[in-house]
N, C-alpha and C positions, 0 to 999 in steps of 0.2 A: 621354823625353816628346816628345810630337808638338808641332810648332810650329803655333799657329793659323793664322799668316800662310801657311805653306806649304800647310796643308791648304786654305785659302780659295782661294789661287793655283790650285790643282788644281781646285777646285770651278768658278773663274771660266773655266778653259781648256777643261773637258771638258764635253761635253754628254751628259746621260745617256741621252737618246734614241739616239745613237749608239752607247753602249756596250750597252744593252739591245739594239739591233737585232742586234748580233752572236750573240745567243742566243735572241732571240725574234722572230717575225715581227709586226711592228706594222702596225696600221692607223690612219690618221688619222681622229679623230671630234670635229669642232670644233677646241677648243684642246688636246686631249688625244690620247693614243694609246692604243689598246688591243690586246690578244693574249692568248694561253692562258698561264696562268700556268707559269712554269718550276720552281716549287717544290711544286706537287701536280698531280694528274691531273684534268683538267677538259675537257669538249667545248665549252661555252659560254665566251666570254671574260669573264672578270672581273679581270684584270690591266690595271692603268692606270698610265700615265707621264705626268707633267706637265712639259714642256719648260720652262714659265715659271717652276715652283717648284723644278725640278730634283729631283723626288722621284717615287716609284713606291710602289703600294699594289695588293694584291690582296684584292677584297671577297669572295672565296671562302675563302681559308685566313688572311686577316688580316695577312699578311706585308707589310712595308713600310719604307721608309727611303730615303738619299740613294744616290748612287752609289758611294761606300764600301761601306754595307751590301749593295747587291746584288752587287758584286764578290765580298764576302766570303763570302756566302751561297752564290753560285753557284760558286765556284772553292773553295770551302772553306779559305779563306785567313784568317790572323789580320790585325788593322787594320794593323800595319807592313809586311805582307806585300802587302795592297790598295794602301797608300799608295805603296809602290815600284812596283807594277805600273802604276797610274795615272799616277805622277808620269812615268814612261818614255812612256807614251802622250802625256801633256800637254806634254813637253819641260821638265819642271822638274827642276832639280837639287837633290836631297836633301842637305841638310847632314851631315856625319859627327856621330853622335852621341857625346858625350863619356861613356865609361864607366869605371866605378871598376876598379881592377886585377882584383878578383874577376870582374865583369862580363864584362871582356875576356877573362879566362882560360875563363870558362864559353862565350863564344861561339865562341872559337877552338877549343875542345874538341869543341863540337856540329859545327862545320864539319868538322873534320878526321875526326869520326865519321861524318859523312854520306858524305865521299869514300870512307873506308875501307869503309863497308857496300856502297856502289856497287861499289867493287873486288871485294870478296870475293864479291858476288852474280855479277859476270861470270864469276870464276873457277869457281865451282860449276856456273853454267849451262853453260860450256864444256866441263867435265869430264864432266858428263851427256851432252852431245851428241858429245864427240870421244875421250874416254879409254876405252881398252879394259877398264879394270877397272870401268867404269859398265855393262857389258853387264847384268848381273844386275839393276842399278836399272831399265834400260830395260825389261828383260822384266817387272819387277814392275809399272810402270805401264802397260805393255800389258795384263796379265792385270787389272788394275783397271779398264781400260776407257777410259783417259784419252787423248784424241786430242792429237796434236801440237801442234794450234793452242791448246788450253788449257793444255797445258804451257809453251808460250812465253809466253802471255797472263799466266800466273802467275810467270813466271820461275822454275821449278823447276830444282833443280840436284843436285850429288851431292858428297859429300865422301868420297874413296877411303879404303880402310885405311891405316895408318901413322900416323905421330906428327906429321909436319911439313909436309904438303901446303900448307896454308895460310901456316903460319909462315916456312917458306922463302922464299916467292914473295914476300909482303909485305914482309918484312925486306929482301929484294934489291931491292925497288922503293923502299927507303928509309923505311918506316914503323917506328919504334922498337917494340920488343917491350913496352915499357910501354903504348903506346898501344893495342896489341892486346889487351894483359890489361885494360885499362880500359874497353873495350868488349866484354868477354867473349868474343872469339874465340879466346884461347888460356889456358892455365892452367898456374901455374908448377909446376914438378916437386917433389915432396915430398921432402925430404931431399936434394936435389941442385939444382945450378945448372940453369939453362935452363928452357925452356917447351915444352909439347906443344900440339896443336890440340884444343879443345873438342869439335868435331864430326869423327866418324871414322866412315866406312862407314854413312853414312846419306843418305836422299834428303832434300835441302835446300829447305825452304819459306821464301822470303824474306818478311818481315813488312814491309808498307808503311804509311807513315802516309797521311792523307786525301789528300795531294797526290801520292801515288805515289811516295815515296822510301823505299828500302829503310832500316830503322832497326833490325832484329833478325832472327832466324833462329829455325825450328824444324827440327829433324832427326829422321827416322824410321827406325829400324833396319830392315834386311832379314833379320834371324834372330830368334832368342828372346833376344836381349840387353835387359838391363833398364838402365836405363828404356827403353819402348818409344818414347816422345817425349822428346826433350831441348830445351829452350828457352834462349833467350839470357837471362842475368841482367839484372836492371833496370840502366841506365848513364845517363850524363847525357843521351843521346839518346833513350832508351827507357824509358818507364813503363808496363808491361802494362796496368794497370787504366785508361789513357787511349786505348788503341787498339782496333779492330776489325779482325780479318783479313778482307781480301777488301773493304773499304769503298772503296779507291781504284778498285775495278771497279765495285762495286754502286750508289754512290752515285746516279749519273744515273739508273739504272733505278728506284731506291726513290723519288726523286723523282716521276719520271715515272708511276708506278703508284700511288703514294701509300701503299705499304706496304713493310716490312723483313721478312725472314724470318730468324731468329736461330737459328743450329745450333751444334752443339758443336765439330766439329773442322775441320782443313784439308782434309781429303778429302770432307767433307760440303759446303763451300762450293764446292770447285772441280767436284765432281759437279754440283751445282745449277748452276752457270754452264754446264757441258758440255750439260745438258739444257734449256737455254734458260728456266732460272728465274734471271735474273742479280740479283735482289735479295738474293741470301743472304750473310751475314757470320757471322763467329763471335767469341765472346769469349776467344780464344786460351788455351783451357784453363783457364781461372779463372772462378770465378764472376762473374756480372754486377756492375759497380760502377756507382755514381750518375754518374761521369764519362762511362762508356760510354753510359750510358743517354741522357744529355744529348746527348752526340754523335750518338747514333742519331736522336734525336728532331728533330734540325735538319734532316733530310731528310723525313721523313714522321711523320704522328700514329699511324699503325697499326703493329702489331708481331705477327708471327705466330711463336710459340715452337715449335720442332721440335727438341726435345733428345730423347736416347735414353729409352728407356722403363723402365730400371732404377732401382734405388732412388737412385743418386747423380743420375741425369739428372732424376728427378721433384723432388728436393729442390733441384736447381739450377733447374728450371722456376719453383719456388714463389718463391725468391728473387728471381730475375729478373724476374717477373711482379709482385712486390711493388715492387720499385725502379721499374719503369715504371708502375705505377700512381700511385705518389706523384708522378711527374713529369707526370702527365696523359694517359699513352699510352691508346690503345684496343687491347686485347690479346686475341687468340685463341690457343690452345693446340693443337697438332696431335699426335696420339700416332699413331704408326705401327704398323701390326699386327705381330703376331709378334716384338715387341721390335726390329723392324729399325730402323737409322739411316737417314737421308736418302740416303745412298751407296749402300746395299744395295737400298733399295726403289725408287730410281730405275733402277738397272742391271736389275732385274727386271719393273718395271710401267710405268716411264716417267712423263713429266711430266703428261701428262693425267689419270692416275690421282691423281697427287699433288695437282693442282689440285681435282679432284673432292672428295678429302678435306679439302682446306684450305678450301672452299667450305662445307663443314659443321661445320668445327672449332668447338667451344665457345668462349664468352668465358671469360677467366681465372677469374672467380668460379666459373662453373659448373663448370670443371675441378676447382677446389678443393672444391667440393662433392661432387662425384663421388667424389673420393678420400676425403673423411671420411665419405660414406655407406657406403662399402666397409668401414670400420673398426669401425663403431657400430651397433648395433640400434636404429634411428629410430622403432620402435614403443614402445619404452620411454621413460620420463622420463629415466631416467641416460643414455641414448643421445641425447636430444635436448639435454639440458643440456651434454654432451660437445662434441656437434658446434658448438653454438652458439659455445661458448667457444674452440673452435679455429678457426673462422671469423671469430672477431671481429677478428684482426688484419687480414684482406683487407678487412672492411666498413671498419673505421675509418680506413684509409689512403685512401679512394676520396674524391678532391678535389672531385668534383661532388655537390651535395645531391641533384638529381634521380637520378643514377645510383646514390647510395648508396641513397636511399630505395626506388628500384625493385628493387634487389638485396635489400632486406629484405622487401618485399612478396613476391617471388618464392620466398625461403628460407621464409617463414610458410606459403606455401601448400604447399611440398614436404614440409616436417616438420610440418604441420598445428598450428600455434601461431598466436597473434594477433600482429600486428605490435607491438602495445603491450609484450607480454611480451618479445619479441626486444630492443626498443629498451631497455626497463628493465635488460635483462640486461647489453647493451653498455654503457650508462650506469655500471653498477655495476663492470664490467670496466676501464672507461677513466678512473675518478677519478684513478688514479695515474699515468696516461700522457697523452701528448699526443693529444688527441682530435680528429678533425674532424667529429665528429657535432654536428649542428644550430649551436648557437650559437659552439662553439669552432673553426669552420671557418677556416681559414687561406687565403688566395687563392693559386690556382695560378699560380706565376711563370712559366709558358710563354705567350708571346702569339702566336706565329706559327701555330699550329695548335689548334683547339678541337675537343672532342667535340661531338656534337649536343646532348649534355644540357647542357653547358657554355653553349652558343649559347643554348639556350631559358632557361637560367636568368638570363643576364645581358641577355636581350633587351629586357626592359621598361625597363631604365635606361640602355641603350647601344645602342638600335636604330639611331641615326643614324650610329654608326661603321661596321656592316655593311652597311646597307640604304639609308641616307639619307633614311628614311621617319620623321621625329619624329611622336609622338603629338600629339593636339590638347588639350596643355595649356599653362598659362603658363609653366611651366618650360621645356617645349621652344621655345617661342617666344624665349625668352630665350637658350636655347642656340643657336639658329639665329642670332640676332643677333651673339652672341659668336663663332660660327664665320665669319660674313661678316667681322667686324671684325678677328680674327684673320689671315684670310687676306690682308687689305688691309695689315695692321700689319706682318707680317713683312718688308715692302718696305723699310723706313727706320726709324730711331728716331723721326725726327720725327712720323711718323703715330703712333706709340705716344703720344707726348706729346700729339698733338692730341686723341686719343681720351680720355684720362685728364682732360685739362684739361677737356673738355666735360662729362664725367661728374661733376667734382669730388668730393664726398663721397657722391653718390647713386649708389652702386655696389652693386647686389644681391649677396646670398650666392652663391657660386659653390663647386662641390666637384668631387671626381673629377678625372678628366684634364683638364678646363677649367682647375681651379684651378693645377695644375702647371704647365700651359702658359703661363697669364697671369703667374705668378710669375717663370718662366724668361723671358718676353718683356720684362717691366719690368727685370729684372736685365740683361740683355744689351743693351738699350737705353740704359743708362747708361754703356756700356763703350767706345762708339765709333761709328762711322759704318757705312754699308754695308748689304747685305742681311742680314737676322738669322737666316734659315732654319737654316743650320747650326749657329750658336752655339745656337739655341733647343733644337734636336735634341739636341746634346750635352749641354744642362743636365737634360735629362728622364731620370728614374730608372725609374719604374713601366713596366713591357712594356706595360700596357694604354693607358697614356698616350701611348707612342711609337706604337702601333697607330692610335690616336684621331688624332694630329697627322698621320701619313703619309695617311690617309683623306682628312682635312681637305684637305690640300694639293693632291691630285690632282682635286679639284672642279674644274669649269670654271665658276668664279663672276667671272672679270676682267671680262667684258662688262657684268655687272650692278652693278658697284660704282662708280655715280655718286655725286655728292656727295649727292643727296637721299635715296638709299638709306642711305649712310652716316649721315646725320643722323636718319633714321627707325630705324636700329638703336641709336644712342645714346638716342633718345627710348624705345625698347621697353625698354631697360634701366633707364632712369631710372623709368619706370613701374612697373617691377618691384620697384624698390627703395621706391617710394611705396606699393606693396601691403604689401611686408614691414613697413615702418615702421608702417604702419597696424595691422597685425595685432598688432605688439609692444605698442603703447600700448593697443590694446583689451584686451590680457591685464592690462596693468598697471591699467587703469581697473576691470576687474572685480575684480581683487586688492583694490585699495583699496576699493572699495564694500563688499566682504564685511569688510573690516577696520574700517570706519567712520571711515578718515582722511579727513575731508572737505577739511580744508586741502590736503592733497597732490592730492586729488582735482580741487579747484577750479583748482590750477595746470595740471594736466595736460589737462584737458578742451578748453581753447582750443588747445591743440597739436594735439590729435586732430582737432578741428574744421577747422582749418586745413589740414591733411593730406587730409582727407576732401573739402574743397571742391576741392583742387588735383587730386585723383583724378577728380572728375567732370569738372572743366575739360579735364584730359587725354583722358578718355574721349570727349567731345564734339569735341575738336580732332583727335586721330589715331585714333578709331575703336576705343581699347583698352578694350573691353567685355567683361564677363565671357563665358563660354562660352554660346552661344545668343542673344547680342546681335549688333550690327552686326559684331563682329570677324571672324564666320564668312564675312561677304560682302565683304571687303576684301583686297586682297593682303597678304601676309605682312609686306612692308615698310611697310604702313600699320597695322601693328598686326593684321593678318588672318592666315589661314592660308597654307599653301603651295600650295593648291590654285590 
């Protein structure tokens, strides 16, 4: 478990501006710093860093957080790894964590496994480059068009024929055979003592984690031996469904370009990189998993799937597309001509032709429709029914209501049916399944990258998060007042107490991100002294709330937070409560009038009258008039607009 005091000490000693400046060219603008976002491709700076609040936020892609979040995302680190990196920078000594015997054994095994794979990768690499037995392997790579540069970049190696090339060397260096077996490098002999190498007479492809550390291997034969590819088994160090081949090289390019290219095999990835298409990764010979999808979408919201065009490749494309769709990705599918894979296509046609085809690649749902349209006669009723039913899974998993409806409209035009008929068919098919259609929709869990459809869908209720331009409604005036007060309150617990003592019981209803932020703020203000920003952030759960909070913190508001402004914020909220309370009582009065309960009505009317008089006094004093009144002519902090 992380020690909150240690975390706060590192936050205190580290300046987020200095850390971010190691990766981003920042320009000072007032009390903030801006630059091009390192997490998506852009030409106009929308990335903002606040030195005062020690927070960053990108108003383009929505990514935001503190210095730990920045380092985790930029360096692909876990929190403990980011903590260690920043502690070293801050000169803070981390206490040794007490582990159970089981945890300690696992940590030791993983550390040994990393050292073991690093050494094995070195031995395979040297063998390919220096051993006379590797001549055939070197010739093979040359025939495949691989340059020496890309071979070195991906650490390609060779395991020679024989039974003990790796076993003999690693045991001699002090590794136990049991360790080598545990990490899948050697295999026990059947019916006899001893071990033999798992990989023999194969070109070796080290599999790296996102930090560039070898965790497993894939080996390709040079002859007709079966299997053509042999991969490491799962080990304490390696779970194949949690890694992507080539991500350690592709990650920065994916972030810069805003799109990842998903291919099938090792050679496809390497060929893409050699032809200056550095965003390519592969799913390690397995079907895409949700873990791999989430890992990939940490880098960019768009994915171009370019699998083989055979039956297995098409099925893998559909599965990967469905997983990525559920995660909110924008997906295109590129099918190369003549059944070629990316390696073959690039060798013959080059990168410019690849990109020309990629620019015209259909969206995932269009690809699925083309596949279905080739299987059924869509001029017949039976064909239309079959097509809609086969496409239903792809429609129902779309997390954006706007994108889903647009695809339904498009499908209706293509097969000449009404949208209502398709909707009814989908409802019938989804009754026994989890549906995202209309009212059954679940919130997309991603926060850092939104599709354009998702932005439009949420813009009316959360425009201030992305653009900072609230609508001219009473609710948005209250929201702006809360934003000013939260920005000020995160400074000390005393400020939190001051605000809520001034409000008393006259607190208007609040929902969504503001509600979660305020609940966390009140909770942490009771725990101790000091700046509350980090502790509030740690208490937030919803990704939407985290993005909202980071956007709020990088606003340049400090100069505006005079005592009179804070008082006006409190009065704005109290006025909002007054309006809500009057509306509540008016509903009760109407109900009592209909029911004829005159006794209860007589008790309630004086309360309502008193509140209505208070509202009139507040309007005269603060200019808190309904739309169209003096409100529009006054500054927002006097009850007016932000104009």
